[in-house]
C-alpha atoms as a printed R data frame, in Angstrom:
    type eleno elety resid chain resno      x       y       z
1   ATOM     1    CA   SER     A     1 -0.034   0.044  -0.076
2   ATOM     2    CA   SER     A     2  2.836   2.419  -0.762
3   ATOM     3    CA   VAL     A     3  4.437   4.195  -3.667
4   ATOM     4    CA   SER     A     4  8.162   5.220  -3.920
5   ATOM     5    CA   LEU     A     5 10.378   7.077  -5.959
6   ATOM     6    CA   GLY     A     6 13.957   6.756  -6.304
7   ATOM     7    CA   LEU     A     7 16.931   8.622  -8.067
8   ATOM     8    CA   VAL     A     8 20.373   7.408  -8.673
9   ATOM     9    CA   TYR     A     9 23.747   8.960  -9.654
10  ATOM    10    CA   ASN     A    10 26.492   6.575 -10.673
11  ATOM    11    CA   THR     A    11 29.934   7.280 -11.997
12  ATOM    12    CA   ILE     A    12 31.495   4.271 -10.723
13  ATOM    13    CA   ASP     A    13 34.320   2.884 -12.918
14  ATOM    14    CA   ASP     A    14 33.824  -0.915 -12.157
15  ATOM    15    CA   MET     A    15 30.728  -1.960 -10.065
16  ATOM    16    CA   LYS     A    16 32.447  -5.546  -9.254
17  ATOM    17    CA   ASN     A    17 35.732  -3.692  -8.404
18  ATOM    18    CA   PRO     A    18 35.176   0.021  -7.686
19  ATOM    19    CA   HIS     A    19 38.453   2.397  -7.943
20  ATOM    20    CA   GLU     A    20 36.866   5.657  -8.769
21  ATOM    21    CA   GLY     A    21 33.663   7.308  -8.874
22  ATOM    22    CA   LEU     A    22 30.578   8.108  -6.855
23  ATOM    23    CA   TYR     A    23 27.468   6.145  -6.342
24  ATOM    24    CA   ALA     A    24 24.498   8.150  -4.487
25  ATOM    25    CA   ASN     A    25 21.021   7.396  -4.436
26  ATOM    26    CA   VAL     A    26 17.833   9.244  -2.724
27  ATOM    27    CA   SER     A    27 14.499   7.609  -2.381
28  ATOM    28    CA   THR     A    28 11.004   8.531  -1.105
29  ATOM    29    CA   GLU     A    29  8.203   6.355   0.089
30  ATOM    30    CA   VAL     A    30  4.749   7.129   0.724
31  ATOM    31    CA   ALA     A    31  2.352   4.709   2.299
32  ATOM    32    CA   GLY     A    32 -1.438   5.164   2.762
33  ATOM    33    CA   LEU     A    33 -2.846   4.051  -0.595
34  ATOM    34    CA   GLY     A    34 -4.297   1.316   1.347
35  ATOM    35    CA   GLY     A    35 -4.080  -0.617   4.571
36  ATOM    36    CA   ASP     A    36 -3.024   0.551   8.086
37  ATOM    37    CA   ALA     A    37  0.265   2.153   7.372
38  ATOM    38    CA   LYS     A    38  0.452   5.812   6.792
39  ATOM    39    CA   PHE     A    39  3.807   7.446   6.645
40  ATOM    40    CA   VAL     A    40  6.342   9.263   4.586
41  ATOM    41    CA   LYS     A    41 10.097   7.866   4.528
42  ATOM    42    CA   VAL     A    42 12.988   9.653   2.981
43  ATOM    43    CA   THR     A    43 16.420   7.886   2.797
44  ATOM    44    CA   ALA     A    44 19.773   8.984   1.241
45  ATOM    45    CA   ARG     A    45 23.043   7.076   0.653
46  ATOM    46    CA   GLY     A    46 26.382   7.961  -1.085
47  ATOM    47    CA   SER     A    47 29.792   6.226  -1.523
48  ATOM    48    CA   VAL     A    48 32.965   7.814  -3.031
49  ATOM    49    CA   TYR     A    49 35.821   5.753  -4.244
50  ATOM    50    CA   GLN     A    50 39.317   7.063  -5.009
51  ATOM    51    CA   THR     A    51 42.394   5.232  -5.714
52  ATOM    52    CA   ILE     A    52 45.035   6.530  -3.008
53  ATOM    53    CA   SER     A    53 48.078   4.664  -4.660
54  ATOM    54    CA   GLU     A    54 48.122   2.871  -7.951
55  ATOM    55    CA   GLN     A    55 51.352   1.067  -7.309
56  ATOM    56    CA   TRP     A    56 49.966  -0.533  -4.236
57  ATOM    57    CA   ASP     A    57 46.428  -0.724  -5.600
58  ATOM    58    CA   LEU     A    58 45.118   0.908  -2.608
59  ATOM    59    CA   VAL     A    59 41.401   2.373  -2.579
60  ATOM    60    CA   GLY     A    60 39.658   4.853  -0.243
61  ATOM    61    CA   VAL     A    61 36.051   4.829   0.247
62  ATOM    62    CA   LEU     A    62 33.884   7.393   2.216
63  ATOM    63    CA   SER     A    63 30.419   6.484   2.707
64  ATOM    64    CA   GLY     A    64 27.361   8.502   4.309
65  ATOM    65    CA   GLY     A    65 23.769   7.967   4.696
66  ATOM    66    CA   ALA     A    66 20.496   9.416   6.289
67  ATOM    67    CA   GLY     A    67 16.833   8.661   6.669
68  ATOM    68    CA   TYR     A    68 13.742  10.198   8.346
69  ATOM    69    CA   VAL     A    69 10.139   8.617   8.510
70  ATOM    70    CA   ARG     A    70  7.194  10.565   9.829
71  ATOM    71    CA   GLY     A    71  3.600   9.123  10.298
72  ATOM    72    CA   TYR     A    72  0.463  11.218   9.031
73  ATOM    73    CA   SER     A    73 -2.248   9.536  10.898
74  ATOM    74    CA   ASN     A    74 -3.623   9.701  14.369
75  ATOM    75    CA   ASP     A    75 -2.401   5.969  14.966
76  ATOM    76    CA   GLY     A    76  1.257   7.228  14.510
77  ATOM    77    CA   LEU     A    77  4.110   4.922  13.062
78  ATOM    78    CA   ARG     A    78  3.931   1.009  13.946
79  ATOM    79    CA   ILE     A    79  7.351  -0.428  15.142
80  ATOM    80    CA   PHE     A    80  8.065  -2.119  11.912
81  ATOM    81    CA   ASP     A    81  7.591   1.104   9.802
82  ATOM    82    CA   GLN     A    82 10.578   2.617  11.804
83  ATOM    83    CA   PHE     A    83 14.068   2.422  10.852
84  ATOM    84    CA   GLN     A    84 15.995  -0.755  12.213
85  ATOM    85    CA   SER     A    85 20.053  -0.714  12.346
86  ATOM    86    CA   SER     A    86 22.004  -3.339  10.254
87  ATOM    87    CA   ASP     A    87 25.348  -3.594   8.822
88  ATOM    88    CA   ARG     A    88 24.839  -1.348   6.026
89  ATOM    89    CA   MET     A    89 24.384   1.413   8.765
90  ATOM    90    CA   ILE     A    90 27.001   0.368  11.088
91  ATOM    91    CA   ARG     A    91 28.902  -2.874  11.723
92  ATOM    92    CA   GLY     A    92 29.795  -4.316  14.860
93  ATOM    93    CA   PHE     A    93 25.987  -4.567  16.147
94  ATOM    94    CA   ALA     A    94 23.381  -6.978  15.664
95  ATOM    95    CA   PHE     A    95 20.569  -6.421  13.283
96  ATOM    96    CA   ASN     A    96 18.174  -3.908  15.052
97  ATOM    97    CA   GLY     A    97 20.821  -3.720  17.888
98  ATOM    98    CA   ILE     A    98 20.855  -0.176  18.415
99  ATOM    99    CA   GLY     A    99 18.515   2.782  19.012
100 ATOM   100    CA   PRO     A   100 15.214   3.189  21.360
101 ATOM   101    CA   VAL     A   101 14.593   0.059  23.688
102 ATOM   102    CA   ALA     A   102 11.164  -1.096  24.948
103 ATOM   103    CA   SER     A   103 10.582  -0.250  28.838
104 ATOM   104    CA   GLY     A   104 10.601  -3.233  31.215
105 ATOM   105    CA   THR     A   105 12.797  -6.055  31.348
106 ATOM   106    CA   SER     A   106 12.684  -7.359  27.530
107 ATOM   107    CA   GLY     A   107 15.445  -5.027  26.313
108 ATOM   108    CA   ASP     A   108 13.865  -5.310  22.640
109 ATOM   109    CA   HIS     A   109 14.984  -2.599  20.118
110 ATOM   110    CA   LEU     A   110 12.014  -0.587  18.716
111 ATOM   111    CA   GLY     A   111 13.564   1.001  15.939
112 ATOM   112    CA   GLY     A   112 13.868   4.654  15.165
113 ATOM   113    CA   THR     A   113 12.389   7.427  12.950
114 ATOM   114    CA   THR     A   114 15.824   9.278  12.265
115 ATOM   115    CA   TYR     A   115 19.135   7.708  11.520
116 ATOM   116    CA   PHE     A   116 22.681   9.109  10.283
117 ATOM   117    CA   ASN     A   117 25.702   7.067   9.411
118 ATOM   118    CA   ALA     A   118 29.237   7.512   8.111
119 ATOM   119    CA   SER     A   119 32.020   5.303   7.275
120 ATOM   120    CA   ALA     A   120 35.519   5.519   6.220
121 ATOM   121    CA   GLU     A   121 37.419   2.187   4.496
122 ATOM   122    CA   ALA     A   122 40.789   1.330   2.830
123 ATOM   123    CA   GLN     A   123 40.638  -1.417   0.365
124 ATOM   124    CA   PHE     A   124 43.804  -3.234  -0.600
125 ATOM   125    CA   PRO     A   125 45.273  -6.368  -2.402
126 ATOM   126    CA   LEU     A   126 46.267  -9.276   0.036
127 ATOM   127    CA   PRO     A   127 50.126  -9.638  -0.141
128 ATOM   128    CA   VAL     A   128 51.504 -12.895  -1.346
129 ATOM   129    CA   VAL     A   129 47.978 -14.045  -2.675
130 ATOM   130    CA   PRO     A   130 47.961 -14.030  -6.537
131 ATOM   131    CA   GLU     A   131 45.689 -11.251  -7.803
132 ATOM   132    CA   SER     A   132 43.798 -13.847  -9.895
133 ATOM   133    CA   PHE     A   133 42.278 -15.318  -6.796
134 ATOM   134    CA   GLY     A   134 39.953 -12.090  -6.441
135 ATOM   135    CA   LEU     A   135 40.791 -11.500  -2.647
136 ATOM   136    CA   ARG     A   136 41.109  -8.105  -1.255
137 ATOM   137    CA   GLY     A   137 41.424  -6.904   2.344
138 ATOM   138    CA   ALA     A   138 39.936  -3.848   3.999
139 ATOM   139    CA   VAL     A   139 40.333  -1.660   7.049
140 ATOM   140    CA   PHE     A   140 37.182   0.608   8.189
141 ATOM   141    CA   ALA     A   141 35.604   2.711  10.681
142 ATOM   142    CA   ASP     A   142 31.860   3.280  11.107
143 ATOM   143    CA   ALA     A   143 29.689   5.602  13.231
144 ATOM   144    CA   ALA     A   144 25.825   5.957  13.262
145 ATOM   145    CA   THR     A   145 23.025   6.979  15.486
146 ATOM   146    CA   LEU     A   146 19.390   5.759  15.406
147 ATOM   147    CA   TYR     A   147 17.155   7.889  17.602
148 ATOM   148    CA   GLY     A   148 13.583   9.112  17.913
149 ATOM   149    CA   THR     A   149 10.323   7.457  18.091
150 ATOM   150    CA   SER     A   150  6.477   7.767  17.607
151 ATOM   151    CA   LEU     A   151  5.541   5.359  20.383
152 ATOM   152    CA   ASP     A   152  4.023   6.480  23.511
153 ATOM   153    CA   SER     A   153  6.675   7.284  26.147
154 ATOM   154    CA   SER     A   154  5.287   4.859  28.646
155 ATOM   155    CA   LEU     A   155  6.558   1.964  26.117
156 ATOM   156    CA   VAL     A   156 10.049   3.308  25.648
157 ATOM   157    CA   GLN     A   157 12.795   3.151  27.944
158 ATOM   158    CA   ALA     A   158 13.735   6.494  29.447
159 ATOM   159    CA   GLY     A   159 16.577   8.368  27.437
160 ATOM   160    CA   SER     A   160 16.944   5.320  24.821
161 ATOM   161    CA   ALA     A   161 15.307   7.449  22.190
162 ATOM   162    CA   ASP     A   162 17.851  10.197  22.496
163 ATOM   163    CA   MET     A   163 20.416  11.116  19.774
164 ATOM   164    CA   LYS     A   164 23.563   8.860  20.813
165 ATOM   165    CA   LEU     A   165 26.471   8.183  18.729
166 ATOM   166    CA   ARG     A   166 27.894   4.512  18.040
167 ATOM   167    CA   ALA     A   167 31.255   3.829  16.715
168 ATOM   168    CA   SER     A   168 33.283   0.762  15.494
169 ATOM   169    CA   VAL     A   169 36.276  -0.254  13.859
170 ATOM   170    CA   GLY     A   170 37.215  -3.305  12.164
171 ATOM   171    CA   VAL     A   171 38.794  -5.361   9.212
172 ATOM   172    CA   GLY     A   172 37.221  -7.123   6.302
173 ATOM   173    CA   LEU     A   173 37.944  -9.900   3.740
174 ATOM   174    CA   MET     A   174 36.498  -9.470   0.116
175 ATOM   175    CA   TRP     A   175 36.282 -12.214  -2.464
176 ATOM   176    CA   ALA     A   176 35.258 -11.929  -6.276
177 ATOM   177    CA   SER     A   177 33.861 -15.308  -6.331
178 ATOM   178    CA   PRO     A   178 32.316 -17.201  -9.233
179 ATOM   179    CA   PHE     A   179 29.109 -16.884  -7.343
180 ATOM   180    CA   GLY     A   180 29.240 -13.070  -7.009
181 ATOM   181    CA   PRO     A   181 31.169 -10.688  -4.489
182 ATOM   182    CA   ILE     A   182 31.406 -12.082  -0.937
183 ATOM   183    CA   ARG     A   183 32.428 -10.289   2.156
184 ATOM   184    CA   ILE     A   184 33.352 -11.099   5.791
185 ATOM   185    CA   ASP     A   185 33.823  -8.210   8.208
186 ATOM   186    CA   TYR     A   186 35.025  -8.359  11.752
187 ATOM   187    CA   ALA     A   187 34.303  -5.124  13.850
188 ATOM   188    CA   ILE     A   188 34.657  -3.884  17.313
189 ATOM   189    CA   PRO     A   189 32.320  -1.567  19.101
190 ATOM   190    CA   VAL     A   190 34.326   1.409  20.486
191 ATOM   191    CA   LYS     A   191 31.414   3.577  21.256
192 ATOM   192    CA   LYS     A   192 28.229   1.878  22.388
193 ATOM   193    CA   GLU     A   193 25.326   2.011  25.007
194 ATOM   194    CA   ALA     A   194 24.744  -0.724  27.670
195 ATOM   195    CA   THR     A   195 21.500  -1.425  25.756
196 ATOM   196    CA   ASP     A   196 22.902  -2.205  22.619
197 ATOM   197    CA   ASP     A   197 23.309  -5.864  21.007
198 ATOM   198    CA   VAL     A   198 26.790  -6.488  19.913
199 ATOM   199    CA   GLN     A   199 27.534  -8.848  16.704
200 ATOM   200    CA   GLN     A   200 31.160  -8.729  15.529
201 ATOM   201    CA   PHE     A   201 31.296 -11.016  12.582
202 ATOM   202    CA   ASN     A   202 29.163 -10.256   9.764
203 ATOM   203    CA   PHE     A   203 28.961 -12.036   6.313
204 ATOM   204    CA   GLY     A   204 27.220 -10.471   3.096
205 ATOM   205    CA   ILE     A   205 27.703  -9.099  -0.311
206 ATOM   206    CA   SER     A   206 31.060  -7.403  -1.103
207 ATOM   207    CA   THR     A   207 29.693  -4.038  -2.553
208 ATOM   208    CA   ARG     A   208 27.947  -1.637  -0.041
209 ATOM   209    CA   PHE     A   209 26.161   0.591  -2.544
C-alpha cells in the first residue's frame, strides 16, 4: 500500500571492483494508498571511491547515509514502519541492535524515526596471494546514530530514544567469487550503549552501494 520514487547517480568505473567514482541514491516512500500504514519515509546514501596509490592498488572509500520517517495519521507509526539498524548502517552491532529500547525487562529494540551514518574504509590487495584469486582486504571505521520514536513514552525506556553516537572499527575480507562478490567483516564497537546488541562478525555481499 505504498508508492516510492528513487533517483540514482552513478559514475563508478567498475561495479565489481570499484576504484574511482561516486554512487549516490535518494528515495522517497509514501504509504497510505490502502491498509493501516500511513507514513512518509525519505532515505539517502552515497559512496565515493578514490584510488590512493596505483602502485599499491590502494583504494579509499567514504560513505554516508541518512533517513527520516514520519506518520501522518492519528495512530502514528507502527514499530516495523521505523528504521532498524543493520550492517549497512554500522558494523559491529546486531541487526536492530541499537536505538530506542522497550521499557521493562525485555530489552527489545523498537527502531527509530531518524538515522545518520558514516564510514571510512581503505581497500587493498592481500600480500603473497595472487591477484587472480580475487581476494582483497579492508580496514574501516563506522559511526552511526538511530533515534526518535512515535510510540507512547510509557512504552520506551527513558533516554533510549535520544540521539547517541555509536562507533566501531574493524577489518574485512572481500572475495570476487564465481557466485558473486562475498565479504566477511570483523568489527569491534568502540562506542556503544549498555542496551546495544553486539555482533562482531558479519557475512554478506562485498559491495555496499
